[in-house]
N, C-alpha and C positions, 0 to 999 in steps of 0.2 A: 866616567864610563868604565866598566869592568874590562879586564884584559881580554876576557872572552868576547865581549861585544865589540871592543875596538878592533881586535884582530879579525872579526867577522866583517868589519867595515861596511856597515849598513848603508852609509851615504854613497859609497862607491858602487855598491850593488844597485842602489836605486838609480844612479846615473847610467849604469850599464843596462838596466832594465828599460830605462827611457829610450836609450839608443835602439834597443831591440824593437820597442813599440813603434818607433818611427819607420822601421823597415817592415812592420807587420810580421815580425819573426817572434819565435819563442826560444827560451833558453833553458839550459840545464846547469844547476849548481851542484857540484859533487863534493860532499862533505865527508871527510874520513877522519878516523881517530882510533886509538887503541881501545881495548875493551874497558879499561878504567876511565876513559875520557868520554864515555857516552853522555854523561850528564852535562859536561861542558859543551859538547857539540849540540845537544838538544837545546841548551839555554841560548846559544848563539842564534840558532835557527828560529827559536821561539821569539827572540827579540825582534827579528825581521818580520815575523808573522804579526806581531802586535803593532809595529810601526808602519807597515807597508801599505795601509789603506786598501786592503784586498776586498774585492766584491764577493767572490765565491771561493774561499780557500778550502782545502781539504787536507786533513792529516791522516795518513795511512799507517796504522800501527797502534801501539798503546798510548796511554795518556802521557804526553811529553812533560807534564809537570809532576811526575811521580818521584822525582829525586828527593832525597831527604832534606836538602837545603836549597830551595829555589833561589835563583839569582835574579835580582832586579836588573833588567837591561839598561836602566838609566843611572845606576849607581854601582859602586864597587862593594857595597856591603850586602850581606845576606839578610833576607827579610823572612818574616813568617809567611806561610802559604797564603796566597790571595786568589780569589775566584778569577781575577782577570788573567792570571798566569795559566789557568787551565784552559785547554781547548774544549769548547762546547761539544757535548756529545753528538749533536747533529752535524758537526764538522769533522768528526772522527769516523774512521772506517776500518774494518778488518780487511786485510788483503784478500781473504776468501770471498768477500762480497764486492770485489772490484767490478765484476760484470754488471752489477746493478746500476753502475754509473754510466754505462754506455748510453750515449745520446745526451748526457748532461754536458755542461760547459763550466770550466773552472779557470781562474787566472793564477792560482797557486796550488800545487800539489806537492806535499811533503811525504816521502816514503822512507820510513825508518827501518832500515835493515841492519842497524848497528846495536841497538839496545839488547841486553841479555834476553834470550828467548825469541829474538826476532831474526829474520833472514830475508834474503831477496827472493820474492815471488815473481818469476818471469811473466806470468800471466797478468798479474796485477800491474806491473810496469807497462806492459804492452797495452792493456786496456785503458789505463788512466792517462798515459801520455797523449792519447788521441783526443782526450776531453779538454785539453788546454787550448785556449783561444790565443789569437795574436797578442803579443805583449805578455803572455803568461810565462810562468817559470815552474820547472820541475826541480825540486830539491831532493837529492838522493843521498842518504846517509849510509855509509858502509864501513866495515873495518878497514884499516890501512895495511892489511897483511898481504895485499896483492892476490887475494883469493887462494891463499896457501892451504886453507882447510875448509871443509864443509861448514855451512852455517846451519842455523836451527831449521830452516825451511827444507833441508835435505831429509828431515824425518819423514816427509811424505813420499820420498823415493826409496827409503830404506826397507827393502823387502826382508822378511824373516830369513835368517837370523842376524842380518846385518844391522849395525847401528850407524848413525851418521858419522861418528868418529872413525869408523873403519873404511869409509868410502873415499873414493877419489874426488877431487874438486876441479876437474879439467874445465868445466863450464865457468866456474868463478874465476879461474886463472885467465882464461881467454877474455872474459868480460872485463876484468880490471885492466888487462894489457891493452885491449882494443880501445877502451874508454880513455886511457892515458894517451894513446896515439891520437885519438880524435881531438882531445883537449889541446894538442899542439897544432892542430890543423884548422879547427873551426873557431870562429869568434864567438859562437853562442854557448861556449862551455866555460864555466868558472869553477875553479878548484879551491877548496879551503880545508886546511888541517888545523885542528885545535892548537892554539898557541902560535900559529904562523900567519903570515900575511896572505891575503887573498890574491889568487893568481887568475887573471883573465885577460884575454886579448881585447883590444878595442874593436868595437863593432864598426866596420867601414861605413863612412857616410854614403848616402845614396838615397834615391827615391824609390818608392814601390813601383815595380814594373807595371806599366799601364797595359791592360789587356784591350783587345778590340772592343769597340763600343757595342753595347747590348741594347737592342731596340726594345726588348721586353723589360719594362721598368721594374718588374717584380723579381727578376732573375739577375744574379750577380755575374754570371759568365755565359758565354755563348753556348757551351755544351749543356749547361743547366737548362737554358731556355729550350734547347733541342730536346732534352729529356722531358720537360713539361709538355711540349708539343706532342711527343709520342704517347705520353701517358693519357692525354686528353682525347686521343684518337685510337683507342684500343679497338681492334677488330675481332670478330668471332673467329675462334680457332687460330688466331695469330698472336701468340703470347709475346710480350715485350720483356726482355731481360736487360736490366740496368746494372752495370758494375761500376765501381769507383774505388779509389784509394780513400783512406780516412780523410775527413775534412773537406770533401769536394761538394758538399751541399746536396747529397743524395736524398736525405730525409726531408729537407726543405722542398726539394723538387716534388716529392710526393704530396706534401702539404699544399703547395701551390696548385698542383694538378687537381687535388680534391676540391679545392675552393672553386676552380673554374668549371669542373664537372657539375657541381651543384648549381652554379649560376646558369649553366646552359640548360640543365633540366628544368629549373624554375622558369626560364624564358619560354620553354616548350610546354609549360604546365604539366610536367611529369614528375614522378617521384623516382629518385635514384637511390639504390641501396648499395653503398660501398662498404665492403668488408675489409678490414685492415688486420693483418696478423703479423706477429713477430715473436721471437723467443720469449720476450718479456714486455709488459706494458710500458715500462720506462724507456725501452729502446725506441719507441715511437712517440715519445713526448715531443720532440721537435716537429713532428708531423701535425699534431694537434695544436701546438703553439702557433705555427705558421697559418694553419687553417683558421684559428680563432682571430688572428690579426687581420686576415683578409675578408673574413665574414663576421664582422662585429655584431650583426643582428642575430647570429646563431646562438644556441645554448649548448654549453659543454657540461656533460655529466662525467662520472668517473671514467667510463669506458666508451663514451659515444659523444658525437657532436650532431645536433639537430639544427637544420636550417631550411629555409624555403628551397625546395628542390630535392629534399631527401635527407639522408643521414650518412655519417661515417661512423662505424662502430668497430671497436677492437674485439677480436676473439682470439683467445689463446689457442695455440696449435692443437692441443688435445680436444678442446671444445669444438673447434672447427671441424676436426676429423669426425667427431661424434655426430655433428650436424650433417656432414657429408654422407656418412654411412646411413643416415636415416632420411636422406633427401628424397624428394619425390622422384622415382625412377623414370618418370616420363618427362622429366625436366626439359631436356633438349627438344623433344618433339612438341611439347606444349609451347615452348618459347618460339620455335621456328614457325609454328602454324598460327599462333594467336598473338605472339609478341608479348605475352604476359605469363608470369608464373607466380607462385605463392611461396612464402616462407614464414613460418611462425604465425600464420593468420594474417599477415600483412600483404596487401596487394602492391606489387611494384612492377614497373614497366621494364626496368633494367637492373641487373645486379652484376657487380664486378668485384674481383678480389685483388688486393694489393698485398704482396708479401715482402716485408722488409727484413733485412739480414737473413736472406734465404739460405745462405751457406751454413748457417747454424741450425737449420731445420733439416731433419732427416729426409733424404731423397725420396724415400718411399711415400712420405706424406705429401711431398710436393707433387709427385706423380698422381696421387689420388685427387688432389685439388685441380690439377691440370685437366683431368677428365670431367670433374664436376662443374667447373666454371668456364663457360665459353669465352669470357673476357677476363684476362688475368695478366698481371705484371709481376715479375720477380726482380727485386732490388737486393744487391748484396755488396758488402765490402770485399775488395779483392786483396789488397795488401793491408793487413792490420791485425788487430787482436784476434778476430775470428780465424785469421790465418788460413782460410780455406776457400777463398773465392775462386781460385784457379781450379782447385779440385772440384768444386761445385760445377764450374763451367764445363770441365772435361767430362765429368761423370754424368751430369744431368743433360748434357748436350745430346747424348744418345737417346734419352727418353723424348726430348723435344723433337729430334729429327724423325723419330718413329711415329709419334702421336700427332705432332703439329709441325710438319716440315716447313711451313711458311713463317716460322717465328723470327722475330727481329731482335737486334741487340744494339746497345750503345754503351760506351765507356767514358766516364767523366774523368778528365785529366787535370783541369785547372783547379787549384786550391781555392776554397772560399773562406775557411776559418783563419788561414794564414797565407802569407805570400810565398811565391816560388823561392826556392833556395833556403827554406826554413831550416835552421840548424838542428832543432830537436827532431824533426822528421828524419833527417839524415842520420842522426845519432841512433835513434831507436831502431831504424831499419837495419843499420849495420850491426848493432849489438845483438838484436834478436833475430836477424836474418828474415825480417818480414817480407823482403823483396827477393828472396832466394829463388833462383830459376834453375832448371835442370842443365842449362847450357846446350850448346850445339854438339851433335855427334859428328866429329871430324873424320874425314877419310872415307873413301868409297867402300873399303872393305868392311867398315863398321856397320854400314847400313845394308849392303848387298850380301855380306857373308857374316851374319851375327854369330853363327856357330863357331867362328874362329876367335871370338873375343875371349880373353882369359877370365877365369873366375878365381878369386883369391880371398882369403881372410884378411881383414884390415883392422889394425889395432887402433883404438881410440886415441892413444898417445900420438900416433902418426897423424890422425885426423885433426886433432886440435892445433897442430902446428902447420897445417896446410889449409889456409883460409879458402882458397879456390875450391879445393876438393870438398871441404865442409859445406860451403854454400851450395855447390851443385848437387851434392848428395842430399842435403836437406831439401833442396828444391824438388828433387825427385819425389821425396816422401810427401811434400806438400801437395803436389799436383796429383798424386795418386790417391790421397786420402781426403775425404771431404771435410774433416774437421781436425786440422793440425794447429796446435797452439804453441806459443813460445816455450812453455815448459817441456815440450817434446824435444827441443834441442838439448836441454839439460839431461833428459833421460837418455838421449842418444849418446852423450859423452860420459855419463857417470852412473847409469843404472847398474847395480851390482848383478853379476852373472850374465851380462850382456855380450852379444856376439854380432859382428858385422861381416857380411860377405858381399863382395862387389863383383859385378859383371862389367868388364872393361877396365880401363885405366882409372886411377883415382882422380886425375885431373878432368876426365871426361867420362864419368860413370854412366853406363847404359842401363844398369839395374842394381838393385840392392835388396838384401834380406836382413832384417833386424830380428834377433831372437833372444830369448831370456831363459835361463835355467830355472826349473821349479822342482818341487818335490824333494825326495831324500829325507823325509821326516822320520823320526824315531816312531816305533809302533805305538807307543803310549800316546804321543802327541797326535798321531794320525787318528787314533780312535776317538780322542777328545774332539778333534775337528769334525769328524764324521757325525758325532752326536750333537754338534752345534754348540759345544761348550767353549771352544777356542776358535779365534779367527785371526791367525797370524797375517801380518801385512803381506800383500803380494800373492804369488802362486795362484793366479786366476784359474788356469786350466786344471791344475791338479786338485785344488780345493773344490771346484765345481763338480768334477767327476766323482769326487768322494761324497760330497754332501747331496748333490742332486741325482747323480747316476748310481749312487750306492756302492761305489767301488773304492774301498779304503786303500787298496794297494796302489791307486794312482798317487797317493801321498807318499808312500814309502818308496815307490819306484822313482827313477830319474827321468824327469820329463823336461823337454825343451819346447817352449812355445814360440812360434813365429809371430811376432807382434806386428810386423810390417813387411810387405813385399811390394816393390815398385819397379816398373820397367819404363824406360824413356818412351814418351809418346811416339817418336819416330820409329820405334822398334817393337811395338806391340804386335801380337799375333804372329810372331816370327820364332817362337820357341824360347825366347829369353827367360821367361818366367819358369818354364818347365826345366830348363837347364839349372837355374838357380835352386829350385826345389830339390832336384836330384843331387846337386852338390851338397846342399844342406843335409840331406838324408845320409849321404856317405860320411860326412863329417860327424854327424851325430852318432853313427855306428862306431866310428873311430874313437869317439870320446866316451863310449860306454853308456850312451843314453838309451833308455828303454822305449820311450814314446816320443815321437815328434808330432806336434799338433798345432792347431790354430783355433781361434775363436773370432767370429766376425758376424756381421749382419747377413741374414739368409737371403741374399739377392740371388735369383735363379741363375743368372749368368756366372756370378762369382762362385756359387756352390758347384756348378757344373765343372768349372775349371779345376777345383780341388778334387772332385771325384774322378776326373779324368787322369789325375796324377796318382791314383791308387789310394787316396785317403778314404777313410770310412767315417760315416756319420755316427756319433756316439751320444749326442745330446742336442735337443732343440728346446729353447726357452719357451715357457708357456705364455709369456706376455711380451709385448713389444718393448725393446730397449729404449730408454729415454734418449740416448745419444744417437741411435741410428734410425729409430722408427721401425725397425725390423726385428724379427725374432732372432735371438742369438743362436748360432749353430756352432757346434764344436766338432772338429774332425781330427783324426789321429792316423799315424802311420807307424807300424812297429819297426824298431831298430835293433831288437834283440829277441832271443827266444822268450824271455820273460815278457817282453813287450808284446810279442805276438799273442800269447795266451791272454794277456790283459785286454788287448784290443778285441779279441774274439768275444770275451765275456761282455765287454761294453757294447759291441755291435749287436750281439744277440739280445741284450736287454732292450736296446732301442727298437729292434725289429718287433719285439713283443709289445712294446708300449705304443708304437705309432698308430695302429688302427683305433685304439681307444682315445688317444689324444685328438685325432682328427674328428672323431665323433662328438667330442665335448670341448675341451679347452682350446683346440685349434680349428674351430669351425669356420673362422673367417680367414684362414690362411688362403693366399691366392692360389687358384687352380694350377697355374704354371709351377709354383713351388711344390704343391701337393704332388704333381706328376714327377718331379725330380726326386722327391723323397721316396715315393713308391718305387721308382726305378732303382734307387740305391738299395732299398730293402729287398726288392725282387731279385736284384742281381746277386744277392747272397745265396739264393737257391742254387741247387745243382743244375748245370746246363742240361738241356734235353729237348726233345721234340715238343713244341708248344702245345700240340693237340693232346699230348699225354697228361698235361696239367689240368685238363678239364674233363671231369667224369661224364659218363653217358647221361646220367640223370641231370647234371647241370647243363649239358648241351641241349637236352630236351626243353629245359626251362628257358634257355636263351632263345631257342627257335620259336617257342610259344610267344615270347615277348615280341620278337620280330614280326610274327604273324598277326600280332594284335590281340591274341586270345588270353594273354596273361598280364595282370597288373604288374608293372616293373617292380614296385615296392615288395611284392610277394616273392619276387625272384632276386631280391637284393644280394643274398649270398652268392648266387651264381654270377651275377654281374660284377660283384666285388672280385671274385676269382678271375673272371675274364679280364678285368682291368689290371689286376696284378700280373697275370700272364702276359698281357700286352706290354706292361711296364718292363717286365724282364726281357722282352723281345725288342725293346726300344721303340714301341709303337704308340707312345703317348705324346706325340709331337704336335698334333693338331689341336686347335682350340676346342673343337668338338670333343675330342677324346679327353682332354683335360677337364672340361666341365662335366663330362660323364663321371669322371673320377671324383669330382667335387660332390656331385649328387650322391654317388654310391657310398662314399666314406664320410662326407661331412653333412649329408642331409640337406644340401642346398634346395630351397623350395622352388616352386614353379615360377614365382615372381622374379626371383634372382636369375633363374635360367633365361626367362623371357627378356629381361633387361640386358643381360650380358650378350645374348645371341641375337638380339633384335627380332625376337619372335612376338607374335600377338596372339593371345588367346591360349586356352588350355589345350585345344586340339593340336595346335602347331607344336607345343612343347612335347606332347605325347608322341607325335610323328617324328620329331627330332630324336627323341630317346630311342625309338625303334630303329631308325636308320643308322644311328651312331653305333648301337650294339651290333647291327648287321655288318657295318663297315669294319669293326674290330674283328668280328668272327671271320670275315672274308680275308682280312689281312693276315690273321694267324694261320688260316688254312693254306694261304699261299706260302707262308714261311715253312709250314710243315712239309709241303711238297718239295721245296728246295732242300730241306733237311734230309728227307728220305732219298733224294736223288744224289746226295753226296756230301 
């Protein structure tokens, strides 16, 4: 046996793996080597791959048999390349495609972050670690430099003009240091360096902890059985939210519930239409697998399962939203009165929607589905690769409380894929901070007097050496943003041009702002970018304002983009976010920044917050962003005289664009958001008496509409001006006023108005329009009287 293979000690690894299997644990093998030792390390791992009798192995990275002189793991001589030494293409995966394996199961995953041109992709590590089953092993190959320098994967983080070689590697230094510490503490980590002996602790003997007996023979844990029971008893307008850590049997619970729902429908001689959605079809593969096992008489097609009692069919989120937007608007009334509704020509007595990995789906889409489906369940991973279950719960909870206050929830705690105390779960959670929490805000003053908390800049060099502060700060970011991934931790520590500002003490942060410097391009490069000839990496805000808003000076100016702002849940709505933004603005002025800005999904509540801080809207995306399901909005605040002139031009451009965009590209924008946009634009007008904004001719037109003598469409310019005047006066707060704005500027038809406002017939819609115009006129007249009086 070669030196490489003998030092890798395959027999000892097999014994160690057997001990892990007995405990239903999973392990990590950490392989390190110098750059010139990559081939030797790969050969050792490849030898175990070939001899280990793996059922579902996966190699992440390039072809491990690409070395010029492959080594036979069973002899010391070099041999010619042989097909058996190559990893089959179906067992190889690019790190960028790691998400496609969510829901799959593997017993061996090899991640090559050592070979030339390869690096550690935190998202791939987080995604694939959760696919390993009990007795499985993750093999991680990295350089043995202790993370002293950035690896090839840092190219994704290197914004122009930075190169990976110029960047810091705080993330990798922390990763190597923490992994070395954990290797000394946990029996489930083995370490091997090329040419050295394998180092691993013995797995302690013991039996798998026996859980309480489960009466439900198809469920493996009590909480899984409870989840199935809730899923099979969904009530109208009482959504069920199921959260779980990775490997808790969430998807299996959905499959069991589907099988039982179809069985009950068949017993009642009914047809059940179960719509299943998730970010990707492969994410719900376990649902269909469990369903097929429990309903062997059914038939599975690519995206659906048909059986006696109905069907379970997968619909991608975009297709589902398209279906919802065209759904019969009398859906609820028909179902409540007749018990039946139709979809796609198929008569069904019941329809329900199951959403898996809901945290990875934009909240705006979830809210649409919540309204469209009376019976609905949301399932999501809380701690795991998606990294956003808590953000989902916190952000979406407001929508649930508002629309369906009787919603229910359940959290799955007991592992199914592996046993309690699994070493790999502990390792990945601590390395990637998958379980990071904001921490408790200590001291009465912190909660009762948040205005006294200090605000300070915090250097990433300090952060990487303070594990408590890092975990709590990252926990703040996770719970505030609905989609945080492991790669965001690396960006926090190493993104070039990054800044951190904390509210409170580092050990107990109450709030944080993360910002990035952009712009500062040479004029020639700025012109090339504006013409679409160049796309330097990074500079999201500056490039968008140049390319889409037509303002080239956004690239030559110094721009600072706030990428994240988060406040501790216990201290929200107490001014902490406003204090952070004000401190960030002052710091930007001190640093010579021209524009301070942000880009985010245009949620009405979030947009109102930024506008209240003095930011101006300068761009709105024409289509929904894939990541948020909302139109991206960009806001800026000037920090210099040059920045003021730049923001003026940008804001004026947007004011001119908005009416046309609402009439065409943004016709489906929500009325609540339309109202906020109109208020922002109208607020740019000079303040004055509201009545003065409406001419005598327009007032006559409006009075004729109210009296019923004028068709509202023929007085649309007057109604548009009335709406704009009301917006400037802050009078577009009611649902009626917002839908009048939608009719006036977006051309919403009578059917949409009737559905949204629960009106029946054309006559009721016409009467509603007249009364809403009258109410706005009366409101403005009252404001004018107060204006004249003082």
